[in-house]
RODO-761585 format. One line per field, with one value per atom (N, C-alpha, C): x, y, z; residue number from 0; atom name. Coordinates in Angstrom, 1 decimal, always signed. Layout:
residues N
X: c(X_...)
Y: c(Y_...)
Z: c(Z_...)
nr: c(NUM_...)
atom: c(CA_...)
end
This chain:
residues 83
X: c(-63.8_-62.5_-61.7_-61.3_-60.4_-59.0_-58.3_-56.8_-56.2_-56.6_-56.0_-56.3_-57.6_-58.1_-57.3_-56.9_-56.3_-54.7_-54.3_-52.8_-52.7_-53.8_-53.7_-53.7_-54.7_-55.0_-53.9_-53.2_-52.0_-50.9_-50.7_-49.6_-49.9_-51.3_-51.5_-51.1_-51.5_-50.9_-49.7_-48.9_-47.4_-46.7_-47.3_-46.8_-47.2_-48.4_-48.8_-48.2_-48.1_-47.1_-45.8_-45.2_-43.8_-43.6_-44.6_-44.6_-44.8_-45.7_-46.1_-44.7_-44.1_-43.0_-41.8_-41.7_-40.6_-40.8_-42.2_-42.7_-42.3_-42.8_-42.9_-41.6_-40.9_-39.6_-38.4_-38.5_-37.4_-37.1_-37.7_-37.6_-38.8_-38.9_-40.1_-40.2_-41.1_-41.0_-41.1_-40.3_-40.4_-41.5_-41.7_-42.7_-44.0_-43.9_-45.3_-45.8_-44.9_-45.1_-45.6_-45.3_-45.8_-47.2_-47.4_-48.6_-49.6_-49.4_-50.4_-50.6_-49.7_-49.8_-50.4_-50.3_-50.9_-52.4_-52.8_-54.2_-54.9_-54.4_-55.1_-55.1_-54.0_-54.2_-55.2_-55.4_-56.4_-58.0_-58.0_-59.4_-59.5_-58.4_-58.4_-58.6_-57.8_-57.9_-59.2_-59.9_-61.2_-62.4_-62.1_-63.0_-63.1_-61.6_-61.4_-62.0_-61.5_-62.0_-63.6_-64.2_-65.6_-66.2_-65.6_-66.2_-66.2_-64.9_-64.9_-65.5_-66.3_-67.1_-66.1_-64.7_-64.0_-63.9_-64.0_-64.0_-62.8_-62.1_-61.0_-61.0_-61.0_-61.2_-59.9_-59.9_-58.8_-57.6_-56.6_-55.3_-54.7_-54.4_-53.6_-54.4_-55.8_-56.8_-56.6_-56.6_-56.6_-55.1_-54.1_-52.6_-52.6_-53.3_-53.4_-54.1_-55.1_-56.1_-55.3_-54.9_-54.1_-53.0_-52.2_-51.0_-51.3_-52.4_-52.7_-53.3_-54.0_-54.5_-53.3_-52.4_-51.3_-50.3_-50.2_-49.3_-50.1_-51.4_-52.3_-52.2_-52.2_-52.0_-50.7_-49.7_-48.2_-48.1_-48.8_-48.6_-49.2_-50.5_-51.1_-50.4_-49.8_-49.1_-47.9_-47.4_-46.1_-46.4_-47.9_-48.1_-48.3_-49.0_-49.3_-47.8_-47.1_-45.7_-45.0_-45.0_-44.3_-45.2_-46.3_-47.3_-47.0)
Y: c(+16.3_+17.0_+16.3_+16.9_+16.3_+16.5_+15.9_+15.6_+16.9_+17.9_+19.3_+20.0_+20.2_+20.9_+20.3_+19.0_+18.3_+19.0_+18.8_+19.4_+20.9_+21.6_+23.2_+23.1_+22.5_+22.6_+22.1_+21.0_+20.8_+21.8_+22.3_+23.4_+24.5_+25.0_+26.2_+25.9_+24.7_+24.3_+24.5_+23.5_+23.9_+25.1_+26.0_+27.5_+28.2_+28.0_+28.8_+28.1_+26.7_+26.2_+26.7_+26.8_+27.3_+28.7_+29.6_+30.8_+31.0_+30.2_+30.6_+30.1_+28.9_+28.3_+29.2_+30.1_+31.1_+32.3_+32.7_+34.0_+33.5_+32.3_+32.3_+31.6_+30.7_+30.1_+30.4_+30.8_+31.1_+29.9_+29.0_+27.9_+26.9_+26.0_+25.3_+24.1_+23.1_+22.0_+20.6_+20.8_+19.8_+20.0_+19.1_+19.3_+18.6_+17.6_+17.0_+17.9_+18.3_+19.0_+20.5_+21.2_+22.2_+22.2_+21.1_+20.8_+20.5_+20.0_+19.6_+21.0_+21.7_+23.0_+24.0_+24.0_+24.9_+24.5_+23.2_+22.6_+23.1_+22.6_+23.0_+24.5_+25.4_+26.7_+27.3_+26.6_+27.1_+26.9_+26.0_+25.7_+27.0_+27.0_+27.9_+29.4_+29.6_+30.9_+31.4_+30.2_+30.5_+30.5_+29.9_+30.2_+31.5_+31.9_+33.4_+34.3_+34.2_+35.3_+35.4_+34.1_+34.1_+34.7_+34.5_+35.2_+36.9_+37.2_+38.6_+39.4_+38.5_+38.9_+38.9_+38.4_+38.8_+37.6_+37.8_+36.8_+37.4_+36.1_+36.3_+35.3_+35.9_+34.8_+34.7_+33.8_+33.6_+33.1_+32.9_+31.9_+32.9_+34.1_+34.9_+35.1_+35.1_+35.3_+33.9_+32.9_+31.5_+31.4_+31.8_+31.7_+32.4_+33.8_+34.7_+34.1_+33.6_+33.1_+31.8_+31.2_+29.9_+30.1_+31.2_+31.5_+32.3_+33.2_+33.7_+32.6_+31.8_+30.7_+29.8_+29.4_+28.6_+29.4_+30.7_+31.5_+31.5_+31.6_+31.5_+30.3_+29.3_+27.8_+27.7_+28.0_+27.9_+28.7_+29.9_+30.6_+29.7_+29.5_+28.7_+27.5_+26.6_+25.4_+26.1_+27.2_+27.5_+27.9_+28.3_+28.9_+27.6_+26.5_+25.3_+24.6_+24.7_+24.0_+24.6_+25.9_+26.6_+26.3_+26.3_+26.2_+24.6)
Z: c(-50.6_-50.7_-51.6_-52.8_-53.6_-53.3_-54.1_-53.7_-53.8_-54.6_-54.8_-53.6_-53.2_-52.0_-50.7_-50.7_-49.5_-49.4_-50.6_-50.6_-50.3_-50.9_-50.4_-48.9_-48.5_-46.9_-46.2_-46.6_-45.9_-46.2_-47.4_-47.5_-46.5_-46.5_-45.5_-44.2_-43.8_-42.7_-42.2_-43.2_-43.0_-43.1_-43.9_-43.8_-42.6_-42.1_-41.0_-39.5_-39.9_-38.4_-38.5_-39.6_-39.6_-39.4_-39.7_-39.5_-37.8_-37.4_-35.9_-35.2_-35.7_-34.9_-34.9_-36.1_-36.3_-35.3_-35.1_-34.4_-33.0_-32.6_-31.0_-30.4_-31.5_-30.7_-31.6_-32.8_-33.5_-34.5_-34.7_-35.6_-35.8_-36.8_-37.0_-36.1_-36.5_-35.8_-36.8_-37.9_-38.7_-39.7_-40.8_-41.5_-41.1_-40.5_-40.0_-38.6_-37.7_-36.7_-37.0_-38.3_-38.7_-39.3_-40.0_-40.5_-39.3_-38.3_-37.2_-36.5_-36.2_-35.5_-36.3_-37.5_-38.6_-38.7_-38.7_-38.7_-37.5_-36.5_-35.1_-35.0_-35.6_-35.4_-36.3_-37.6_-38.1_-37.6_-36.9_-36.1_-35.1_-34.2_-33.2_-33.8_-34.7_-35.4_-35.8_-36.8_-37.2_-36.2_-35.1_-33.8_-33.3_-33.1_-32.5_-33.5_-34.5_-35.7_-36.1_-35.6_-35.7_-34.8_-33.4_-32.3_-32.4_-33.1_-33.2_-34.4_-35.1_-36.4_-37.7_-37.4_-38.8_-39.4_-40.9_-41.9_-42.8_-42.8_-43.8_-45.2_-46.1_-47.1_-48.2_-49.1_-50.0_-49.5_-50.1_-49.9_-48.6_-48.8_-47.6_-46.4_-46.4_-45.3_-44.5_-45.2_-44.8_-44.0_-44.5_-43.9_-42.9_-42.9_-41.7_-40.6_-40.9_-39.7_-39.1_-39.9_-39.5_-38.6_-38.9_-38.2_-36.8_-37.0_-35.7_-34.6_-35.2_-34.3_-33.8_-34.6_-34.4_-33.2_-33.4_-32.4_-31.2_-31.2_-30.0_-29.1_-30.0_-29.5_-28.9_-29.5_-29.1_-28.0_-27.7_-26.6_-25.5_-25.4_-24.7_-24.0_-25.0_-24.6_-23.8_-24.2_-23.3_-22.0_-21.7_-20.6_-19.7_-20.3_-19.7_-19.2_-20.0_-19.9_-18.6_-18.6_-17.5_-16.0_-16.1_-14.7_-14.1)
nr: c(0_0_0_1_1_1_2_2_2_3_3_3_4_4_4_5_5_5_6_6_6_7_7_7_8_8_8_9_9_9_10_10_10_11_11_11_12_12_12_13_13_13_14_14_14_15_15_15_16_16_16_17_17_17_18_18_18_19_19_19_20_20_20_21_21_21_22_22_22_23_23_23_24_24_24_25_25_25_26_26_26_27_27_27_28_28_28_29_29_29_30_30_30_31_31_31_32_32_32_33_33_33_34_34_34_35_35_35_36_36_36_37_37_37_38_38_38_39_39_39_40_40_40_41_41_41_42_42_42_43_43_43_44_44_44_45_45_45_46_46_46_47_47_47_48_48_48_49_49_49_50_50_50_51_51_51_52_52_52_53_53_53_54_54_54_55_55_55_56_56_56_57_57_57_58_58_58_59_59_59_60_60_60_61_61_61_62_62_62_63_63_63_64_64_64_65_65_65_66_66_66_67_67_67_68_68_68_69_69_69_70_70_70_71_71_71_72_72_72_73_73_73_74_74_74_75_75_75_76_76_76_77_77_77_78_78_78_79_79_79_80_80_80_81_81_81_82_82_82)
atom: c(N_CA_C_N_CA_C_N_CA_C_N_CA_C_N_CA_C_N_CA_C_N_CA_C_N_CA_C_N_CA_C_N_CA_C_N_CA_C_N_CA_C_N_CA_C_N_CA_C_N_CA_C_N_CA_C_N_CA_C_N_CA_C_N_CA_C_N_CA_C_N_CA_C_N_CA_C_N_CA_C_N_CA_C_N_CA_C_N_CA_C_N_CA_C_N_CA_C_N_CA_C_N_CA_C_N_CA_C_N_CA_C_N_CA_C_N_CA_C_N_CA_C_N_CA_C_N_CA_C_N_CA_C_N_CA_C_N_CA_C_N_CA_C_N_CA_C_N_CA_C_N_CA_C_N_CA_C_N_CA_C_N_CA_C_N_CA_C_N_CA_C_N_CA_C_N_CA_C_N_CA_C_N_CA_C_N_CA_C_N_CA_C_N_CA_C_N_CA_C_N_CA_C_N_CA_C_N_CA_C_N_CA_C_N_CA_C_N_CA_C_N_CA_C_N_CA_C_N_CA_C_N_CA_C_N_CA_C_N_CA_C_N_CA_C_N_CA_C_N_CA_C_N_CA_C_N_CA_C_N_CA_C_N_CA_C_N_CA_C_N_CA_C_N_CA_C_N_CA_C_N_CA_C_N_CA_C_N_CA_C)
end
């Protein structure tokens, strides 16, 4: 992975984490928190979309996949915190 791919990967994570934070709580988690939530969300979203047989390509597809995964992640964390 070259430096440009790493920067794009982190940017997608930050955008996806910020979007998920905005959708779920009304605000983000700071730059580092957004990146972490977005990256973990990308893994979760890729797994879920893979189970459903959905493939998302390109930059927009990556952001959508990561955002959906991050929203699912935040939803599950919210359920666990309440319990």
